[in-house]
ZAVEX-688865 format. One line per field, with one value per residue (C-alpha): x, y, z; residue in three letters; residue number from 1. Coordinates in steps of 0.1 Angstrom, whole numbers, padded with zeros to 4 digits. Example, Ala and Ser with C-alpha at 12.3 -4.5 7.8 and 13.67 -1.06 7.14 Angstrom:
% ZAVEX-688865
x <- c(0123_0137)
y <- c(-0045_-0011)
z <- c(0078_0071)
rest <- c(Ala_Ser)
nr <- c(1_2)
END
This chain:
% ZAVEX-688865
x <- c(0283_0251_0264_0273_0239_0223_0244_0235_0198_0200_0221_0196_0168_0187_0194_0156_0150_0176_0167_0129_0103_0106_0094_0062_0048_0062_0057_0073_0042_0004_-0012_-0038_-0033_-0059_-0050_-0072_-0070_-0085_-0084_-0066_-0055_-0025_0004_-0001_-0038_-0036_-0020_-0050_-0075_-0078_-0071_-0070_-0073_-0045_-0025_-0033_-0021_0011_0017_0009_0024_0042_0037_0058_0068_0050_0048_0058_0032_0041_0036_0011_-0005_-0039_-0064_-0064_-0026_-0015_-0038_-0028_0009_0002_-0015_0011_0044_0048_0054_0027_0048_0051_0015_0001_-0026_-0011_-0041_-0077_-0083_-0060_-0058_-0043_-0031_-0030_-0066_-0077_-0098_-0101_-0100_-0122_-0125_-0154_-0133_-0133_-0119_-0089_-0069_-0064_-0051_-0028_0004_0006_-0004_-0022_-0019_-0053_-0043_-0007_-0023_-0047_-0021_0000_-0028_-0040_-0074_-0083_-0113_-0117_-0143_-0134_-0100_-0092_-0088_-0104_-0135_-0114_-0106_-0068_-0051_-0085_-0095_-0107_-0103_-0123_-0149_-0152_-0177_-0186_-0179_-0210_-0208_-0242_-0225_-0218_-0184_-0196_-0211_-0177_-0160_-0185_-0179_-0141_-0143_-0165_-0140_-0113_-0132_-0156_-0141_-0106_-0092_-0055_-0055_-0084_-0087_-0112_-0114_-0130_-0134_-0129_-0113_-0105_-0140_-0141_-0106_-0116_-0147_-0134_-0096_-0071_-0070_-0107_-0127_-0147_-0116_-0108_-0142_-0138_-0105_-0123_-0149_-0122_-0105_-0138_-0141_-0106_-0116_-0145_-0121_-0098_-0127_-0141_-0107_-0106_-0142_-0138_-0106_-0085_-0061_-0034_-0042_-0043_-0016_-0034_-0020_-0037_-0025_-0036_-0030_-0019_-0022_-0041_-0031_-0050_-0061_-0076_-0099_-0103_-0067_-0047_-0068_-0056_-0072_-0047_-0062_-0053_-0017_-0018_-0037_-0063_-0055_-0021_-0037_-0052_-0063_-0059_-0063_-0071_-0070_-0060_-0024_-0015_-0025_-0015_-0014_-0013_-0002_-0011_0017_0048_0035_0051_0078_0053_0030_0058_0072_0038_0029_0064_0059_0037_0058_0036_0033_0060_0055_0078_0085_0077_0114_0123_0099_0121_0134_0126_0088_0092_0064_0076_0081_0045_0025_-0003_0018_0013_0040_0036_0030_0021_0026_0013_0030_0014_-0020_-0023_-0047_-0047_-0079_-0092_-0123_-0121_-0159_-0168_-0142_-0156_-0190_-0175_-0152_-0126_-0106_-0083_-0066_-0038_-0018_0011_0048_0051_0081_0058_0050_0013_0012_0025_0000_-0001_0012_0003_0005_-0003_-0006_0012_0042_0047_0070_0055_0057_0079_0082_0095_0114_0096_0084_0076_0042_0057_0073_0039_0035_0067_0059_0025_0040_0066_0039_0019_0049_0044_0067_0061_0057_0082_0078_0095_0094_0123_0115_0148_0134_0105_0112_0126_0091_0084_0091_0127_0123_0135_0130_0104_0081_0080_0044_0041_0011_0005_0008_0044_0057_0085_0099_0128_0162_0152_0169_0147_0164_0147_0161_0196_0193_0183_0212_0237_0222_0224_0260_0270_0251_0270)
y <- c(-0343_-0332_-0296_-0296_-0308_-0281_-0254_-0266_-0265_-0230_-0219_-0234_-0216_-0183_-0190_-0195_-0162_-0144_-0159_-0159_-0183_-0204_-0192_-0212_-0192_-0158_-0135_-0103_-0086_-0082_-0111_-0094_-0077_-0058_-0053_-0028_-0018_0013_0004_0029_0052_0069_0078_0115_0116_0128_0160_0168_0173_0178_0143_0146_0109_0100_0127_0110_0077_0093_0111_0081_0055_0050_0065_0054_0079_0055_0018_0001_-0024_-0054_-0053_-0053_-0026_-0042_-0049_-0087_-0093_-0064_-0075_-0111_-0100_-0081_-0112_-0138_-0118_-0131_-0114_-0119_-0145_-0165_-0165_-0168_-0141_-0121_-0099_-0091_-0111_-0138_-0169_-0202_-0223_-0255_-0251_-0236_-0212_-0175_-0161_-0132_-0115_-0138_-0170_-0188_-0222_-0232_-0241_-0205_-0195_-0224_-0204_-0188_-0190_-0159_-0146_-0159_-0195_-0191_-0181_-0210_-0236_-0226_-0227_-0191_-0178_-0155_-0136_-0119_-0092_-0092_-0095_-0109_-0146_-0148_-0166_-0194_-0227_-0229_-0260_-0273_-0244_-0209_-0183_-0191_-0166_-0152_-0135_-0136_-0102_-0080_-0043_-0038_-0044_-0008_0005_0011_-0024_-0038_-0020_-0033_-0069_-0067_-0051_-0080_-0104_-0088_-0082_-0111_-0138_-0127_-0137_-0131_-0119_-0099_-0081_-0059_-0041_-0009_-0003_0035_0058_0035_0037_0075_0078_0057_0077_0113_0110_0114_0152_0158_0175_0143_0124_0151_0147_0110_0113_0133_0106_0079_0099_0100_0062_0058_0080_0055_0026_0044_0054_0019_0003_0027_0023_-0015_-0015_-0028_0001_-0016_-0051_-0047_-0037_-0019_-0017_0005_0003_0001_-0020_0007_0044_0061_0080_0103_0088_0104_0082_0109_0113_0085_0054_0031_-0001_-0028_-0036_-0001_-0011_-0048_-0068_-0087_-0119_-0120_-0122_-0154_-0141_-0109_-0108_-0077_-0040_-0007_-0001_-0037_-0064_-0100_-0113_-0148_-0146_-0168_-0192_-0175_-0140_-0129_-0107_-0090_-0081_-0069_-0047_-0032_-0024_-0009_0014_0035_0056_0052_0014_-0013_-0049_-0074_-0110_-0129_-0137_-0100_-0086_-0066_-0086_-0058_-0065_-0102_-0110_-0132_-0165_-0178_-0197_-0172_-0145_-0148_-0148_-0111_-0086_-0049_-0021_0014_0046_0064_0078_0058_0029_-0001_-0019_-0047_-0026_0012_0017_-0006_0010_0045_0033_0030_0060_0064_0094_0074_0040_0019_-0011_0009_0004_0001_0024_0054_0076_0077_0039_0042_0034_0044_0026_0036_0015_0021_0000_-0013_-0025_0001_0031_0065_0096_0078_0087_0055_0052_0036_0001_-0029_-0045_-0080_-0071_-0068_-0106_-0113_-0083_-0096_-0131_-0115_-0097_-0129_-0150_-0174_-0189_-0173_-0196_-0191_-0156_-0128_-0103_-0093_-0087_-0067_-0041_-0033_-0044_-0011_0003_-0018_-0008_-0019_-0051_-0051_-0075_-0052_-0055_-0093_-0105_-0139_-0161_-0181_-0175_-0187_-0165_-0141_-0113_-0121_-0106_-0093_-0105_-0113_-0098_-0121_-0151_-0136_-0131_-0168_-0179_-0158_-0170_-0206_-0201_-0188_-0216_-0243)
z <- c(0406_0422_0425_0389_0379_0400_0385_0350_0358_0370_0341_0316_0334_0330_0293_0287_0304_0282_0249_0254_0241_0210_0176_0177_0207_0199_0169_0158_0146_0151_0134_0113_0079_0059_0022_0003_-0034_-0049_-0086_-0109_-0081_-0097_-0074_-0078_-0074_-0037_-0050_-0071_-0042_-0005_0010_0048_0053_0029_0047_0080_0068_0055_0088_0110_0088_0055_0021_-0009_-0036_-0059_-0066_-0098_-0110_-0131_-0168_-0182_-0162_-0164_-0136_-0134_-0140_-0117_-0088_-0091_-0090_-0057_-0043_-0054_-0056_-0092_-0125_-0152_-0170_-0138_-0126_-0161_-0160_-0188_-0196_-0187_-0219_-0232_-0253_-0242_-0272_-0250_-0240_-0273_-0252_-0245_-0209_-0198_-0165_-0158_-0161_-0128_-0137_-0116_-0147_-0156_-0121_-0112_-0118_-0084_-0048_-0035_0000_0011_0002_0016_0049_0050_0040_0070_0096_0095_0084_0055_0041_0007_0000_-0038_-0054_-0089_-0084_-0050_-0063_-0078_-0060_-0058_-0045_-0036_-0012_-0010_0017_0048_0036_0001_-0022_-0059_-0074_-0072_-0077_-0061_-0027_-0019_-0008_0027_0029_0018_0046_0072_0059_0062_0096_0107_0093_0114_0146_0149_0126_0137_0103_0100_0064_0048_0016_-0003_-0036_-0049_-0086_-0083_-0092_-0122_-0137_-0135_-0149_-0180_-0186_-0181_-0181_-0152_-0154_-0153_-0126_-0123_-0112_-0087_-0072_-0071_-0053_-0027_-0024_-0020_0006_0026_0021_0035_0065_0071_0071_0096_0118_0119_0127_0157_0168_0167_0187_0157_0152_0173_0161_0123_0099_0071_0036_0009_-0026_-0063_-0094_-0118_-0128_-0157_-0188_-0211_-0244_-0275_-0296_-0322_-0331_-0315_-0322_-0350_-0363_-0369_-0403_-0414_-0410_-0418_-0445_-0427_-0446_-0428_-0394_-0378_-0344_-0324_-0286_-0267_-0277_-0262_-0252_-0260_-0285_-0291_-0327_-0340_-0376_-0405_-0413_-0425_-0421_-0389_-0405_-0427_-0398_-0376_-0404_-0412_-0376_-0370_-0399_-0376_-0353_-0322_-0321_-0315_-0326_-0309_-0318_-0286_-0281_-0284_-0257_-0233_-0204_-0180_-0184_-0173_-0197_-0226_-0209_-0210_-0236_-0233_-0248_-0286_-0313_-0320_-0292_-0299_-0275_-0280_-0270_-0241_-0250_-0282_-0288_-0312_-0319_-0341_-0349_-0348_-0354_-0325_-0302_-0308_-0296_-0261_-0260_-0232_-0222_-0199_-0201_-0187_-0198_-0211_-0202_-0164_-0165_-0174_-0144_-0155_-0148_-0112_-0084_-0047_-0017_0019_0051_0087_0118_0149_0129_0103_0108_0113_0091_0066_0029_0015_-0018_-0048_-0042_-0065_-0064_-0063_-0029_-0012_-0010_0010_0031_0041_0047_0070_0090_0094_0103_0075_0048_0014_-0016_-0044_-0057_-0076_-0048_-0025_0012_0016_-0008_0015_0050_0060_0062_0092_0128_0137_0156_0192_0221_0237_0206_0205_0210_0228_0233_0265_0302_0304_0275_0281_0260_0238_0247_0281_0312_0341_0371_0396_0378_0377_0415_0419_0398_0418_0451_0440_0429_0463_0481_0461)
rest <- c(Unk_Unk_Unk_Unk_Unk_Unk_Unk_Unk_Unk_Unk_Unk_Unk_Unk_Unk_Unk_Unk_Unk_Unk_Unk_Unk_Unk_Unk_Unk_Unk_Unk_Unk_Unk_Unk_Unk_Unk_Unk_Unk_Unk_Unk_Unk_Unk_Unk_Unk_Unk_Unk_Unk_Unk_Unk_Unk_Unk_Unk_Unk_Unk_Unk_Unk_Unk_Unk_Unk_Unk_Unk_Unk_Unk_Unk_Unk_Unk_Unk_Unk_Unk_Unk_Unk_Unk_Unk_Unk_Unk_Unk_Unk_Unk_Unk_Unk_Unk_Unk_Unk_Unk_Unk_Unk_Unk_Unk_Unk_Unk_Unk_Unk_Unk_Unk_Unk_Unk_Unk_Unk_Unk_Unk_Unk_Unk_Unk_Unk_Unk_Unk_Unk_Unk_Unk_Unk_Unk_Unk_Unk_Unk_Unk_Unk_Unk_Unk_Unk_Unk_Unk_Unk_Unk_Unk_Unk_Unk_Unk_Unk_Unk_Unk_Unk_Unk_Unk_Unk_Unk_Unk_Unk_Unk_Unk_Unk_Unk_Unk_Unk_Unk_Unk_Unk_Unk_Unk_Unk_Unk_Unk_Unk_Unk_Unk_Unk_Unk_Unk_Unk_Unk_Unk_Unk_Unk_Unk_Unk_Unk_Unk_Unk_Unk_Unk_Unk_Unk_Unk_Unk_Unk_Unk_Unk_Unk_Unk_Unk_Unk_Unk_Unk_Unk_Unk_Unk_Unk_Unk_Unk_Unk_Unk_Unk_Unk_Unk_Unk_Unk_Unk_Unk_Unk_Unk_Unk_Unk_Unk_Unk_Unk_Unk_Unk_Unk_Unk_Unk_Unk_Unk_Unk_Unk_Unk_Unk_Unk_Unk_Unk_Unk_Unk_Unk_Unk_Unk_Unk_Unk_Unk_Unk_Unk_Unk_Unk_Unk_Unk_Unk_Unk_Unk_Unk_Unk_Unk_Unk_Unk_Unk_Unk_Unk_Unk_Unk_Unk_Unk_Unk_Unk_Unk_Unk_Unk_Unk_Unk_Unk_Unk_Unk_Unk_Unk_Unk_Unk_Unk_Unk_Unk_Unk_Unk_Unk_Unk_Unk_Unk_Unk_Unk_Unk_Unk_Unk_Unk_Unk_Unk_Unk_Unk_Unk_Unk_Unk_Unk_Unk_Unk_Unk_Unk_Unk_Unk_Unk_Unk_Unk_Unk_Unk_Unk_Unk_Unk_Unk_Unk_Unk_Unk_Unk_Unk_Unk_Unk_Unk_Unk_Unk_Unk_Unk_Unk_Unk_Unk_Unk_Unk_Unk_Unk_Unk_Unk_Unk_Unk_Unk_Unk_Unk_Unk_Unk_Unk_Unk_Unk_Unk_Unk_Unk_Unk_Unk_Unk_Unk_Unk_Unk_Unk_Unk_Unk_Unk_Unk_Unk_Unk_Unk_Unk_Unk_Unk_Unk_Unk_Unk_Unk_Unk_Unk_Unk_Unk_Unk_Unk_Unk_Unk_Unk_Unk_Unk_Unk_Unk_Unk_Unk_Unk_Unk_Unk_Unk_Unk_Unk_Unk_Unk_Unk_Unk_Unk_Unk_Unk_Unk_Unk_Unk_Unk_Unk_Unk_Unk_Unk_Unk_Unk_Unk_Unk_Unk_Unk_Unk_Unk_Unk_Unk_Unk_Unk_Unk_Unk_Unk_Unk_Unk_Unk_Unk_Unk_Unk_Unk_Unk_Unk_Unk_Unk_Unk_Unk_Unk_Unk_Unk_Unk_Unk_Unk_Unk_Unk_Unk_Unk_Unk_Unk_Unk_Unk_Unk_Unk_Unk_Unk_Unk_Unk_Unk_Unk_Unk_Unk_Unk_Unk)
nr <- c(1_2_3_4_5_6_7_8_9_10_11_12_13_14_15_16_17_18_19_20_21_22_23_24_25_26_27_28_29_30_31_32_33_34_35_36_37_38_39_40_41_42_43_44_45_46_47_48_49_50_51_52_53_54_55_56_57_58_59_60_61_62_63_64_65_66_67_68_69_70_71_72_73_74_75_76_77_78_79_80_81_82_83_84_85_86_87_88_89_90_91_92_93_94_95_96_97_98_99_100_101_102_103_104_105_106_107_108_109_110_111_112_113_114_115_116_117_118_119_120_121_122_123_124_125_126_127_128_129_130_131_132_133_134_135_136_137_138_139_140_141_142_143_144_145_146_147_148_149_150_151_152_153_154_155_156_157_158_159_160_161_162_163_164_165_166_167_168_169_170_171_172_173_174_175_176_177_178_179_180_181_182_183_184_185_186_187_188_189_190_191_192_193_194_195_196_197_198_199_200_201_202_203_204_205_206_207_208_209_210_211_212_213_214_215_216_217_218_219_220_221_222_223_224_225_226_227_228_229_230_231_232_233_234_235_236_237_238_239_240_241_242_243_244_245_246_247_248_249_250_251_252_253_254_255_256_257_258_259_260_261_262_263_264_265_266_267_268_269_270_271_272_273_274_275_276_277_278_279_280_281_282_283_284_285_286_287_288_289_290_291_292_293_294_295_296_297_298_299_300_301_302_303_304_305_306_307_308_309_310_311_312_313_314_315_316_317_318_319_320_321_322_323_324_325_326_327_328_329_330_331_332_333_334_335_336_337_338_339_340_341_342_343_344_345_346_347_348_349_350_351_352_353_354_355_356_357_358_359_360_361_362_363_364_365_366_367_368_369_370_371_372_373_374_375_376_377_378_379_380_381_382_383_384_385_386_387_388_389_390_391_392_393_394_395_396_397_398_399_400_401_402_403_404_405_406_407_408_409_410_411_412_413_414_415_416_417_418_419_420_421_422_423_424_425_426_427_428_429_430_431_432_433_434_435_436_437_438)
END
């Protein structure tokens, strides 16, 4: 009996050696992620200028052909979809401006009350809930208290904080605070694209500037010893299309009698309309008489947009063709002319943003097929070793961009940790010796 017990003890020791440490002391990946957004960076912008730093990321990491944003392709909804892995109808931020009939209130990009943002759990909250730390240097929704908490460190949006200062802040969060998840946001080249149009020389110049900014990020990751500790994801919320306010801007009241309309919400590529009682059919018919606008009953909004199942989507939803604009006041709109805009059908190539990734757990020199923005959330959760909250993303769609996992790449914490899947030869010898001694 004693011999049997001795054999079993040695066998258990060997099995621990072969299988490695338990999940709570070992992790597959480096445990820091930096997520950066350059607003309005269209997927093909790097082809418009010399971009040595984007090229460096592509060569040393992953570049997707493009990423498909959620619809609508607007800044707040799209960013919150990246952060939560949810479609607009699921997280409830259905526009930069919106109306909630239950609240009887309008939302703007300055709305910080939790009640507007309770439809999703962003990455900085998911990390904190599961014992990790997070920091946000701007991101739509990051100033809002969600589930009673914020990121460990967060900032109110302030454009006077320069791009270089933002980089220094997030590098400090990674190096000194050692936060597991960190994010930052730059409002370019979106602003330049709006003002001058995506095909302008001004946008080309801004692409060059943003490439230099990317070079600063890469250099500071290296100088601070973070390049092998941080998985860095660079993306955007949407693309940009040319618009023409002189020839392709239409006031809704040139199509519809104003007496039929109760409220309009938003303008540009999309508009929500609340009709007066019984006037829904008349409004839809009048708008659809124009060949470049489509008015949908809420129930008829295409399923592929994942947009109609939310109370903040109004009974009539209007979508403009690419390059066209619908407004509630044409005179006012022309006071603030734009040559570029977004918010159009997310199937249009002009609406596709970039996706780059580089770091210890991303593959190298990989041109990935098109990705979906909702898949970023489960990807980051996988990298951080945390359980994602319910989301619309699919990890299987994106996990192939990671380094294939092998036992040799398992990272374990603690002096007694061993590497998964590797057999310790010394213990095998001990086992064999004990076997022959019995």
